[in-house]
C-alpha positions as a LaTeX table, in Angstrom:
\begin{tabular}{lrrr}
\hline
Residue & $x$ (\AA) & $y$ (\AA) & $z$ (\AA) \\
\hline
Met1 & 210.20 & 308.60 & 82.22 \\
Lys2 & 207.81 & 309.76 & 79.50 \\
Asn3 & 206.82 & 306.26 & 78.57 \\
Ser4 & 206.80 & 304.81 & 82.07 \\
Lys5 & 203.12 & 303.89 & 81.82 \\
Glu6 & 203.87 & 301.81 & 78.76 \\
Thr7 & 206.97 & 300.09 & 80.08 \\
His8 & 205.69 & 299.28 & 83.57 \\
Arg9 & 202.34 & 297.67 & 84.20 \\
Pro10 & 200.13 & 299.10 & 86.96 \\
Gln11 & 200.57 & 297.61 & 90.40 \\
Thr12 & 197.79 & 295.14 & 90.97 \\
Thr13 & 199.42 & 292.70 & 93.37 \\
Ser14 & 197.72 & 291.96 & 96.62 \\
Tyr15 & 200.87 & 291.94 & 98.70 \\
Glu16 & 199.72 & 289.74 & 101.54 \\
Gly17 & 200.28 & 286.11 & 100.62 \\
Cys18 & 201.24 & 286.95 & 97.04 \\
Ser19 & 202.54 & 283.91 & 95.15 \\
Gln20 & 205.92 & 284.69 & 93.58 \\
Glu21 & 208.76 & 282.78 & 91.97 \\
Ile22 & 211.61 & 282.03 & 94.36 \\
Arg23 & 214.74 & 283.71 & 92.97 \\
Leu24 & 218.07 & 284.45 & 94.57 \\
Glu25 & 220.34 & 284.93 & 91.57 \\
Ala26 & 221.03 & 288.33 & 90.14 \\
Gly27 & 219.14 & 288.97 & 86.92 \\
Ser28 & 220.42 & 290.24 & 83.61 \\
Asn29 & 221.72 & 293.80 & 83.31 \\
Glu30 & 218.73 & 295.34 & 81.65 \\
Lys31 & 218.00 & 299.06 & 81.20 \\
Val32 & 216.04 & 300.70 & 83.99 \\
Gln33 & 214.25 & 304.01 & 84.17 \\
Ser34 & 215.21 & 306.97 & 86.32 \\
Val35 & 213.54 & 307.18 & 89.71 \\
Ser36 & 214.58 & 310.75 & 90.50 \\
Thr37 & 211.30 & 312.45 & 89.61 \\
Ala38 & 209.37 & 309.87 & 91.57 \\
Leu39 & 211.27 & 310.74 & 94.74 \\
Glu40 & 211.71 & 314.48 & 94.26 \\
Asn41 & 209.95 & 317.33 & 92.52 \\
Gly42 & 212.73 & 317.51 & 89.95 \\
Arg43 & 214.04 & 320.98 & 90.90 \\
Asn44 & 217.59 & 321.38 & 89.67 \\
Gly45 & 220.16 & 321.63 & 92.42 \\
Glu46 & 217.70 & 320.92 & 95.23 \\
Asn47 & 220.32 & 318.97 & 97.16 \\
Ala48 & 223.37 & 320.62 & 95.66 \\
Cys49 & 224.32 & 322.40 & 98.88 \\
Ala50 & 223.03 & 319.82 & 101.36 \\
Ser51 & 225.62 & 318.89 & 103.99 \\
Asn52 & 223.72 & 316.48 & 106.22 \\
Leu53 & 224.14 & 312.79 & 105.51 \\
Met54 & 220.44 & 311.97 & 105.22 \\
Glu55 & 220.03 & 314.64 & 102.54 \\
Lys56 & 223.00 & 313.17 & 100.68 \\
Ile57 & 221.48 & 309.70 & 100.91 \\
Leu58 & 218.20 & 311.00 & 99.45 \\
Ala59 & 219.88 & 313.07 & 96.74 \\
Lys60 & 218.54 & 312.50 & 93.23 \\
Ala61 & 221.73 & 310.96 & 91.83 \\
Asn62 & 222.22 & 308.62 & 94.78 \\
Met63 & 218.61 & 307.41 & 94.82 \\
Asn64 & 218.67 & 306.87 & 91.05 \\
Met65 & 221.80 & 304.77 & 91.41 \\
Ala66 & 220.23 & 302.75 & 94.24 \\
Tyr67 & 217.02 & 302.15 & 92.28 \\
Lys68 & 218.90 & 301.00 & 89.19 \\
Lys69 & 221.06 & 298.66 & 91.26 \\
Val70 & 217.99 & 297.03 & 92.83 \\
Ala71 & 216.25 & 296.83 & 89.45 \\
Arg72 & 219.25 & 295.11 & 87.83 \\
Asn73 & 219.65 & 292.63 & 90.67 \\
Lys74 & 215.94 & 291.78 & 90.62 \\
Gly75 & 215.85 & 289.19 & 93.41 \\
Lys76 & 212.93 & 287.97 & 95.47 \\
His77 & 210.04 & 289.84 & 97.00 \\
Gly78 & 209.78 & 290.71 & 100.69 \\
Ile79 & 206.90 & 290.15 & 103.09 \\
Asp80 & 204.66 & 292.62 & 101.19 \\
Gly81 & 204.95 & 290.64 & 97.95 \\
Met82 & 206.00 & 293.66 & 95.88 \\
Arg83 & 208.16 & 292.70 & 92.91 \\
Val84 & 210.99 & 294.78 & 91.51 \\
Asp85 & 209.02 & 295.74 & 88.39 \\
Glu86 & 206.35 & 297.25 & 90.65 \\
Leu87 & 208.79 & 299.53 & 92.46 \\
Leu88 & 208.81 & 302.43 & 89.99 \\
Pro89 & 204.98 & 302.75 & 89.76 \\
Tyr90 & 204.88 & 302.71 & 93.57 \\
Leu91 & 207.52 & 305.44 & 93.80 \\
Lys92 & 205.67 & 307.62 & 91.30 \\
Glu93 & 202.64 & 307.62 & 93.56 \\
His94 & 204.24 & 307.49 & 97.01 \\
Gly95 & 207.83 & 308.63 & 96.44 \\
Ser96 & 207.41 & 312.13 & 97.87 \\
Gln97 & 205.83 & 310.77 & 101.06 \\
Leu98 & 208.59 & 308.16 & 101.38 \\
Arg99 & 211.23 & 310.87 & 101.11 \\
Lys100 & 209.43 & 313.06 & 103.64 \\
Asp101 & 209.14 & 310.20 & 106.15 \\
Leu102 & 212.84 & 309.40 & 105.77 \\
Leu103 & 213.87 & 313.03 & 106.26 \\
Glu104 & 211.65 & 313.41 & 109.34 \\
Gly105 & 212.74 & 310.08 & 110.83 \\
Lys106 & 209.21 & 308.63 & 110.65 \\
Tyr107 & 209.90 & 305.80 & 108.20 \\
Lys108 & 209.52 & 302.30 & 109.65 \\
Pro109 & 211.17 & 299.44 & 107.74 \\
Lys110 & 209.19 & 296.24 & 107.26 \\
Ser111 & 210.32 & 292.93 & 108.67 \\
Val112 & 212.48 & 290.73 & 106.46 \\
Arg113 & 211.26 & 287.43 & 105.04 \\
Arg114 & 213.17 & 284.37 & 106.19 \\
Val115 & 214.58 & 282.10 & 103.47 \\
Glu116 & 216.61 & 278.97 & 104.17 \\
Ile117 & 219.36 & 278.01 & 101.72 \\
Pro118 & 220.75 & 274.45 & 102.04 \\
Lys119 & 224.48 & 274.27 & 102.83 \\
Thr120 & 226.83 & 271.60 & 101.56 \\
Asp121 & 227.56 & 270.40 & 105.10 \\
Gly122 & 223.91 & 269.51 & 105.63 \\
Gly123 & 222.86 & 272.66 & 107.48 \\
Val124 & 221.01 & 275.72 & 106.20 \\
Arg125 & 222.03 & 279.32 & 105.65 \\
Leu126 & 219.43 & 281.77 & 106.93 \\
Leu127 & 218.75 & 284.75 & 104.68 \\
Gly128 & 216.53 & 287.72 & 105.46 \\
Ile129 & 214.97 & 289.21 & 102.32 \\
Pro130 & 213.86 & 292.85 & 102.77 \\
Thr131 & 211.08 & 294.40 & 100.71 \\
Val132 & 212.16 & 296.04 & 97.45 \\
Ile133 & 211.52 & 299.49 & 98.97 \\
Asp134 & 213.77 & 298.71 & 101.91 \\
Arg135 & 216.37 & 297.24 & 99.57 \\
Met136 & 216.46 & 300.49 & 97.63 \\
Val137 & 216.78 & 302.60 & 100.78 \\
Gln138 & 219.46 & 300.28 & 102.19 \\
Gln139 & 221.37 & 300.46 & 98.91 \\
Ala140 & 221.23 & 304.26 & 99.01 \\
Ile141 & 222.55 & 304.25 & 102.59 \\
Ala142 & 225.35 & 301.82 & 101.71 \\
Gln143 & 226.43 & 303.96 & 98.74 \\
Glu144 & 226.96 & 307.00 & 100.98 \\
Leu145 & 228.43 & 305.15 & 103.96 \\
Thr146 & 230.95 & 303.11 & 101.95 \\
Pro147 & 233.25 & 306.09 & 101.08 \\
Ile148 & 233.16 & 307.11 & 104.75 \\
Phe149 & 234.23 & 303.74 & 106.15 \\
Glu150 & 236.51 & 302.52 & 103.35 \\
Pro151 & 239.53 & 304.59 & 104.49 \\
Ile152 & 239.45 & 303.02 & 107.97 \\
Phe153 & 239.07 & 299.42 & 106.80 \\
Ser154 & 242.06 & 297.09 & 106.87 \\
Asp155 & 244.07 & 296.22 & 103.76 \\
Asn156 & 243.71 & 292.58 & 104.83 \\
Ser157 & 239.93 & 292.65 & 104.39 \\
Tyr158 & 238.68 & 291.61 & 100.94 \\
Gly159 & 234.98 & 290.78 & 101.21 \\
Phe160 & 232.24 & 293.03 & 99.79 \\
Arg161 & 234.50 & 296.01 & 99.20 \\
Pro162 & 235.08 & 298.10 & 96.06 \\
Asn163 & 237.87 & 296.81 & 93.81 \\
Arg164 & 238.52 & 293.79 & 96.07 \\
Asn165 & 237.69 & 290.14 & 95.52 \\
Ala166 & 238.31 & 286.58 & 96.64 \\
His167 & 241.19 & 286.07 & 94.22 \\
Gln168 & 243.15 & 288.84 & 95.93 \\
Ala169 & 242.51 & 287.20 & 99.29 \\
Ile170 & 243.83 & 283.85 & 98.05 \\
Arg171 & 246.91 & 285.47 & 96.50 \\
Thr172 & 247.64 & 287.28 & 99.77 \\
Ser173 & 247.29 & 284.02 & 101.70 \\
Gln174 & 249.73 & 282.36 & 99.32 \\
Glu175 & 252.25 & 285.17 & 99.87 \\
His176 & 252.07 & 284.78 & 103.65 \\
Met177 & 252.64 & 281.04 & 103.35 \\
Asn178 & 255.61 & 281.48 & 101.03 \\
Asp179 & 257.06 & 283.88 & 103.60 \\
Gly180 & 257.32 & 280.94 & 105.99 \\
Cys181 & 253.96 & 281.19 & 107.79 \\
Thr182 & 252.87 & 277.63 & 107.05 \\
Trp183 & 250.59 & 277.15 & 110.05 \\
Val184 & 246.98 & 278.32 & 109.68 \\
Val185 & 244.66 & 279.51 & 112.44 \\
Asp186 & 241.20 & 279.06 & 110.92 \\
Ile187 & 238.58 & 280.92 & 112.98 \\
Asp188 & 234.91 & 280.22 & 112.29 \\
Leu189 & 232.28 & 282.55 & 113.72 \\
Glu190 & 229.16 & 280.68 & 114.77 \\
Glu191 & 226.03 & 282.05 & 113.06 \\
Tyr192 & 227.74 & 285.39 & 112.72 \\
Phe193 & 224.94 & 287.29 & 110.96 \\
Asp194 & 222.47 & 286.12 & 113.61 \\
Thr195 & 224.57 & 287.00 & 116.66 \\
Val196 & 225.81 & 290.55 & 116.00 \\
Asn197 & 225.37 & 292.72 & 119.08 \\
His198 & 223.29 & 295.73 & 118.05 \\
Asp199 & 224.62 & 298.10 & 120.72 \\
Lys200 & 228.23 & 297.29 & 119.89 \\
Leu201 & 227.61 & 297.67 & 116.15 \\
Met202 & 225.76 & 300.97 & 116.49 \\
Ala203 & 228.52 & 302.35 & 118.71 \\
Leu204 & 231.03 & 301.58 & 115.96 \\
Val205 & 228.82 & 303.19 & 113.30 \\
Ala206 & 228.30 & 306.27 & 115.49 \\
Arg207 & 232.07 & 306.87 & 115.62 \\
Glu208 & 231.93 & 308.05 & 112.00 \\
Ile209 & 228.26 & 308.94 & 111.46 \\
Lys210 & 226.85 & 311.95 & 113.33 \\
Asp211 & 223.48 & 312.34 & 111.60 \\
Lys212 & 221.07 & 310.96 & 114.20 \\
Arg213 & 218.39 & 310.32 & 111.57 \\
Val214 & 220.72 & 307.93 & 109.75 \\
Leu215 & 221.68 & 306.19 & 112.98 \\
Lys216 & 218.01 & 305.84 & 113.91 \\
Leu217 & 217.21 & 304.39 & 110.48 \\
Ile218 & 220.04 & 301.84 & 110.63 \\
Arg219 & 218.92 & 300.81 & 114.12 \\
Ala220 & 215.36 & 300.45 & 112.80 \\
Tyr221 & 216.60 & 298.07 & 110.11 \\
Leu222 & 218.44 & 295.99 & 112.71 \\
Asn223 & 215.31 & 295.82 & 114.89 \\
Ser224 & 212.78 & 295.36 & 112.06 \\
Gly225 & 212.19 & 291.69 & 112.87 \\
Val226 & 211.96 & 288.52 & 110.81 \\
Met227 & 208.83 & 286.86 & 109.44 \\
Ile228 & 208.98 & 283.09 & 110.00 \\
Asn229 & 206.03 & 280.97 & 108.87 \\
Gly230 & 203.79 & 284.03 & 108.79 \\
Val231 & 204.76 & 285.20 & 112.30 \\
Ile232 & 206.95 & 288.27 & 112.87 \\
Val233 & 209.70 & 287.60 & 115.41 \\
Asp234 & 211.47 & 290.55 & 117.04 \\
Thr235 & 215.24 & 290.75 & 116.60 \\
Asp236 & 217.34 & 292.16 & 119.45 \\
Arg237 & 220.58 & 290.95 & 117.86 \\
Gly238 & 221.87 & 289.91 & 114.45 \\
Cys239 & 222.19 & 291.55 & 111.05 \\
Pro240 & 220.01 & 289.62 & 108.54 \\
Gln241 & 222.06 & 288.38 & 105.62 \\
Gly242 & 220.36 & 289.33 & 102.37 \\
Gly243 & 220.04 & 293.11 & 102.40 \\
Pro244 & 222.41 & 295.56 & 100.64 \\
Leu245 & 223.42 & 297.12 & 103.96 \\
Ser246 & 224.41 & 293.88 & 105.74 \\
Pro247 & 227.85 & 293.40 & 104.11 \\
Leu248 & 228.94 & 296.93 & 105.05 \\
Leu249 & 227.71 & 296.55 & 108.64 \\
Ser250 & 229.52 & 293.21 & 108.80 \\
Asn251 & 232.79 & 294.82 & 107.76 \\
Ile252 & 232.31 & 297.65 & 110.28 \\
Met253 & 231.94 & 295.14 & 113.11 \\
Leu254 & 234.80 & 292.87 & 112.05 \\
Asn255 & 237.10 & 295.81 & 111.33 \\
Glu256 & 237.66 & 295.86 & 115.09 \\
Leu257 & 239.09 & 292.36 & 114.81 \\
Asp258 & 241.25 & 293.43 & 111.86 \\
Lys259 & 242.70 & 296.35 & 113.81 \\
Glu260 & 243.46 & 294.14 & 116.79 \\
Leu261 & 245.28 & 291.64 & 114.59 \\
Glu262 & 247.26 & 294.45 & 112.94 \\
Lys263 & 248.10 & 295.82 & 116.37 \\
Arg264 & 249.59 & 292.43 & 117.25 \\
Asn265 & 251.49 & 292.31 & 113.93 \\
His266 & 249.71 & 289.14 & 112.78 \\
Lys267 & 249.57 & 288.10 & 109.15 \\
Phe268 & 245.98 & 287.36 & 108.25 \\
Cys269 & 243.38 & 287.47 & 105.53 \\
Arg270 & 239.65 & 288.05 & 105.98 \\
Tyr271 & 236.78 & 287.75 & 103.52 \\
Ala272 & 233.51 & 288.70 & 105.25 \\
Asp273 & 233.29 & 286.33 & 108.23 \\
Asp274 & 235.89 & 283.89 & 106.84 \\
Asn275 & 239.15 & 284.64 & 108.61 \\
Gln276 & 242.54 & 282.91 & 108.56 \\
Leu277 & 245.73 & 283.83 & 110.40 \\
Tyr278 & 249.21 & 282.63 & 109.39 \\
Val279 & 252.02 & 281.87 & 111.83 \\
Lys280 & 255.31 & 279.96 & 111.74 \\
Ser281 & 254.82 & 277.25 & 114.38 \\
Arg282 & 252.19 & 275.09 & 115.99 \\
Lys283 & 252.81 & 276.62 & 119.42 \\
Ala284 & 252.26 & 280.09 & 118.02 \\
Ala285 & 249.07 & 278.89 & 116.32 \\
Glu286 & 247.70 & 277.48 & 119.59 \\
Arg287 & 248.57 & 280.68 & 121.47 \\
Val288 & 246.97 & 282.89 & 118.80 \\
Met289 & 243.82 & 280.76 & 118.63 \\
Glu290 & 243.29 & 281.09 & 122.38 \\
Ser291 & 243.94 & 284.83 & 122.62 \\
Ile292 & 241.93 & 285.80 & 119.53 \\
Thr293 & 238.98 & 283.66 & 120.61 \\
Glu294 & 239.01 & 285.49 & 123.93 \\
Phe295 & 239.04 & 288.87 & 122.13 \\
Ile296 & 236.19 & 287.96 & 119.76 \\
Glu297 & 233.92 & 286.65 & 122.49 \\
Gly298 & 234.89 & 289.21 & 125.13 \\
Lys299 & 235.23 & 292.45 & 123.18 \\
Leu300 & 233.08 & 291.91 & 120.10 \\
Lys301 & 230.37 & 289.85 & 121.86 \\
Leu302 & 230.46 & 287.26 & 119.06 \\
Lys303 & 230.69 & 283.49 & 119.37 \\
Val304 & 233.50 & 281.34 & 117.96 \\
Asn305 & 232.51 & 277.92 & 116.65 \\
Arg306 & 235.02 & 275.78 & 118.53 \\
Ile307 & 234.13 & 272.67 & 116.53 \\
Lys308 & 234.83 & 274.18 & 113.09 \\
Ser309 & 237.66 & 276.48 & 114.19 \\
Ala310 & 241.02 & 274.72 & 114.03 \\
Ile311 & 244.72 & 275.05 & 113.48 \\
Gly312 & 246.52 & 273.10 & 110.78 \\
Arg313 & 248.59 & 273.13 & 107.65 \\
Pro314 & 247.42 & 275.05 & 104.57 \\
Trp315 & 246.94 & 271.85 & 102.54 \\
Asp316 & 244.56 & 270.53 & 105.23 \\
Arg317 & 242.36 & 273.63 & 105.40 \\
Lys318 & 239.83 & 275.22 & 103.04 \\
Phe319 & 239.56 & 278.95 & 102.36 \\
Leu320 & 236.94 & 280.38 & 99.98 \\
Gly321 & 236.73 & 277.03 & 98.18 \\
Phe322 & 240.50 & 276.82 & 97.65 \\
Ser323 & 243.32 & 274.97 & 99.34 \\
Phe324 & 247.11 & 274.85 & 98.89 \\
Tyr325 & 249.90 & 272.36 & 98.27 \\
Arg326 & 253.67 & 272.42 & 98.42 \\
Ile327 & 255.97 & 271.67 & 95.49 \\
Asn328 & 259.66 & 272.51 & 95.19 \\
Lys329 & 259.50 & 274.42 & 98.50 \\
Gln330 & 256.80 & 276.68 & 97.08 \\
Ile331 & 253.16 & 276.94 & 98.18 \\
Arg332 & 250.80 & 276.65 & 95.23 \\
Ile333 & 247.02 & 277.08 & 94.93 \\
Arg334 & 244.69 & 274.15 & 94.29 \\
Ile335 & 240.94 & 273.57 & 94.35 \\
His336 & 239.65 & 272.01 & 97.53 \\
Pro337 & 238.11 & 268.53 & 97.04 \\
Lys338 & 234.78 & 269.74 & 98.46 \\
Ser339 & 234.56 & 272.37 & 95.70 \\
Ile340 & 235.16 & 269.69 & 93.07 \\
Lys341 & 232.50 & 267.50 & 94.64 \\
Arg342 & 230.06 & 270.40 & 94.59 \\
Val343 & 230.53 & 271.17 & 90.90 \\
Lys344 & 230.12 & 267.48 & 90.05 \\
Glu345 & 226.80 & 267.50 & 91.86 \\
Lys346 & 225.69 & 270.45 & 89.72 \\
Val347 & 226.86 & 268.76 & 86.51 \\
Arg348 & 225.05 & 265.57 & 87.55 \\
Val349 & 221.76 & 267.49 & 87.76 \\
Ile350 & 222.21 & 269.00 & 84.29 \\
Val351 & 223.17 & 265.74 & 82.57 \\
Ser352 & 220.88 & 263.45 & 84.50 \\
Arg353 & 219.19 & 260.83 & 82.33 \\
Ser354 & 216.02 & 261.10 & 84.43 \\
Asn355 & 215.04 & 264.59 & 83.23 \\
Ala356 & 213.55 & 265.37 & 79.85 \\
Trp357 & 215.71 & 268.32 & 78.88 \\
Ser358 & 216.84 & 268.67 & 75.30 \\
Met359 & 220.54 & 268.24 & 74.60 \\
Gln360 & 220.77 & 271.85 & 73.37 \\
Phe361 & 219.43 & 273.06 & 76.72 \\
Arg362 & 221.86 & 270.82 & 78.60 \\
Tyr363 & 224.79 & 272.22 & 76.63 \\
Leu364 & 223.61 & 275.76 & 77.42 \\
Lys365 & 223.38 & 275.05 & 81.16 \\
Leu366 & 226.77 & 273.32 & 81.11 \\
Arg367 & 228.34 & 276.28 & 79.35 \\
Gln368 & 226.96 & 278.68 & 81.96 \\
Leu369 & 228.12 & 276.49 & 84.85 \\
Ile370 & 231.60 & 275.78 & 83.46 \\
Thr371 & 232.20 & 279.40 & 82.44 \\
Gly372 & 231.44 & 280.73 & 85.92 \\
Trp373 & 233.13 & 277.92 & 87.85 \\
Val374 & 236.41 & 278.04 & 85.94 \\
Ser375 & 236.43 & 281.85 & 85.98 \\
Tyr376 & 236.42 & 281.67 & 89.78 \\
Phe377 & 238.77 & 278.72 & 90.30 \\
Gly378 & 241.02 & 279.49 & 87.33 \\
Ile379 & 243.74 & 281.00 & 89.56 \\
Ala380 & 244.40 & 277.50 & 90.93 \\
Asp381 & 246.52 & 274.82 & 89.30 \\
Met382 & 243.65 & 272.84 & 87.80 \\
Lys383 & 244.86 & 271.42 & 84.49 \\
Gly384 & 244.60 & 267.83 & 85.74 \\
Val385 & 241.31 & 268.51 & 87.50 \\
Ala386 & 239.86 & 270.01 & 84.32 \\
Lys387 & 240.78 & 266.94 & 82.26 \\
Thr388 & 239.28 & 264.60 & 84.86 \\
Leu389 & 236.04 & 266.61 & 85.01 \\
Asp390 & 235.81 & 266.68 & 81.21 \\
Lys391 & 236.24 & 262.92 & 80.94 \\
Trp392 & 233.54 & 262.32 & 83.54 \\
Thr393 & 231.15 & 264.94 & 82.07 \\
Arg394 & 231.47 & 263.58 & 78.51 \\
Arg395 & 230.65 & 260.12 & 79.79 \\
Arg396 & 227.48 & 261.44 & 81.38 \\
Ile397 & 226.54 & 263.19 & 78.13 \\
Arg398 & 226.99 & 259.92 & 76.20 \\
Met399 & 224.72 & 258.26 & 78.75 \\
Cys400 & 222.03 & 260.89 & 78.10 \\
Tyr401 & 222.20 & 260.32 & 74.34 \\
Trp402 & 221.93 & 256.55 & 74.79 \\
Lys403 & 218.89 & 256.99 & 77.03 \\
Gln404 & 217.19 & 259.42 & 74.62 \\
Trp405 & 217.62 & 257.07 & 71.66 \\
Lys406 & 215.54 & 254.44 & 73.53 \\
Lys407 & 214.52 & 252.06 & 70.73 \\
Ile408 & 216.94 & 249.53 & 69.24 \\
Lys409 & 216.45 & 250.79 & 65.69 \\
Thr410 & 217.04 & 254.40 & 66.77 \\
Lys411 & 220.28 & 253.37 & 68.46 \\
His412 & 221.35 & 251.42 & 65.37 \\
Asp413 & 220.57 & 254.27 & 62.96 \\
Asn414 & 222.40 & 256.86 & 65.06 \\
Leu415 & 225.45 & 254.63 & 65.45 \\
Val416 & 225.59 & 254.16 & 61.70 \\
Lys417 & 225.38 & 257.94 & 61.24 \\
Leu418 & 228.34 & 258.26 & 63.60 \\
Gly419 & 230.46 & 255.90 & 61.47 \\
Ile420 & 229.88 & 252.43 & 62.96 \\
Asp421 & 229.41 & 249.65 & 60.39 \\
Asn422 & 225.95 & 248.08 & 60.07 \\
Tyr423 & 226.69 & 244.71 & 61.74 \\
Lys424 & 228.47 & 246.25 & 64.74 \\
Ala425 & 225.73 & 248.84 & 65.12 \\
Trp426 & 223.05 & 246.10 & 65.33 \\
Glu427 & 225.15 & 244.18 & 67.85 \\
Phe428 & 225.67 & 247.18 & 70.05 \\
Ala429 & 222.08 & 248.43 & 69.78 \\
Asn430 & 220.86 & 245.11 & 71.21 \\
Thr431 & 223.09 & 245.20 & 74.28 \\
Arg432 & 221.52 & 244.72 & 77.70 \\
Lys433 & 224.21 & 246.60 & 79.59 \\
Gly434 & 223.16 & 249.54 & 81.79 \\
Tyr435 & 223.28 & 253.17 & 80.67 \\
Trp436 & 226.27 & 254.17 & 82.80 \\
Arg437 & 228.28 & 251.12 & 81.82 \\
Ile438 & 227.56 & 251.47 & 78.11 \\
Ser439 & 228.50 & 255.17 & 78.22 \\
Asn440 & 232.13 & 254.13 & 78.78 \\
Ser441 & 232.20 & 251.51 & 76.03 \\
Pro442 & 234.76 & 251.66 & 73.18 \\
Ile443 & 231.99 & 252.08 & 70.61 \\
Leu444 & 230.54 & 255.27 & 72.13 \\
Ala445 & 233.99 & 256.58 & 73.04 \\
Arg446 & 235.07 & 256.13 & 69.41 \\
Thr447 & 231.99 & 257.80 & 67.94 \\
Phe448 & 231.47 & 260.65 & 70.42 \\
Thr449 & 234.89 & 262.23 & 70.01 \\
Asn450 & 236.03 & 265.49 & 71.61 \\
Lys451 & 235.71 & 267.23 & 68.24 \\
Leu452 & 232.11 & 266.05 & 67.96 \\
Phe453 & 231.32 & 267.32 & 71.45 \\
Asn454 & 232.78 & 270.71 & 70.58 \\
Arg455 & 230.71 & 270.82 & 67.41 \\
Leu456 & 227.57 & 269.91 & 69.37 \\
Gly457 & 228.14 & 272.82 & 71.77 \\
Tyr458 & 230.02 & 271.42 & 74.75 \\
Leu459 & 232.43 & 273.94 & 76.30 \\
Ser460 & 234.98 & 271.83 & 78.15 \\
Phe461 & 236.58 & 272.66 & 81.49 \\
Thr462 & 239.97 & 272.40 & 79.78 \\
Glu463 & 239.05 & 274.82 & 77.01 \\
Arg464 & 237.62 & 277.35 & 79.44 \\
Tyr465 & 240.70 & 277.03 & 81.71 \\
Ala466 & 242.93 & 277.78 & 78.71 \\
Gln467 & 240.88 & 280.89 & 77.98 \\
Val468 & 241.21 & 282.09 & 81.57 \\
Thr469 & 244.96 & 281.47 & 81.85 \\
Asn470 & 245.65 & 283.14 & 78.48 \\
Ser471 & 243.54 & 286.22 & 79.16 \\
\hline
\end{tabular}
């Protein structure tokens, strides 16, 4: 805190209409400064004996943790244009007033900024990006509410919860199928985050939360509105996807569905709004689909997408990017074809011959993509898939080299360096075949060996898969 003036530049942004870089990914885990003295006067033990929830939310340790979380995640700006690196200077000047307004129930959240993310099926996913101040406050609320609601959540819920992940959900699904439940009831909620009933949600929150200031603040976030094309639109339903509080509120609402399914002794697995039930026959699947749809639409006031919702066999359905197959009377995990298609599209962008990226940069981007993708899908049986993807990716890399060499003499000289004799190098350098066709030729396949690719910096899908399975 002593050197905060040196490490953070003064806030000079004009927030209205501020031009900022669009960024959704989480940033690197860099060190962040403490925000405690910006929000409080720094008196030791000021909140030590506080019992009310709002005081706990605004406690020094909790607010510091929330600030650091927001600072690490970086992310995009909200409607006011304030960036994450401008948050601490703002809090130093206005932190005490912010805390006072929150304690007195006078704080009014700003509307979220609408961002559309393209989906693989051709549609768009609507995100609502809160301001960095609201993100910090929401994060602080979520940190205190999570320990309260965690004990009442179902063991069959895996999304956005501490010490739970998608891999556990897939493993649980596999166990249910191997127990004989080989019919899947796949329920898709239509525009779930945009159709949440506020009154129903707040009633569920109020069961556990008695501090009216907290309830009022959560309701204010739900009703804060969305800015679309510069116009603020009121929101009387929905829970904008994009804020730190949304995943928790989503689990609170859908926990009612979890409890109903447990009450009926159904085997199921839910990750956020992705939900699958497992039964032993088609008739049971049809009966469950009808009754659960009635419960969701009648009791929870949500809408089931009847086009995407379906019953079927595990190997015909997709769950969290995975699918299943049967071998020797056992259900095994595989990668769904759509997930393979998606990663190929990403590889195609990186090793496209039409961009001017250096090969070193391409290898770096490939390493990042392959590392993350295989880390996620590594629980599936993907040895054959990895080999196929490597063969296809190496061919695209050879195509990029051939395009970058351009001139006939450059092609000849590089082929000679790679071990091709002079006459054959001249013959091949003068070919009129297209880039993609020549990338699969015996000459390039013989010169660009797997060992050479490894030496150049290519981390293969196969190599990464071996690392994951051996770890």
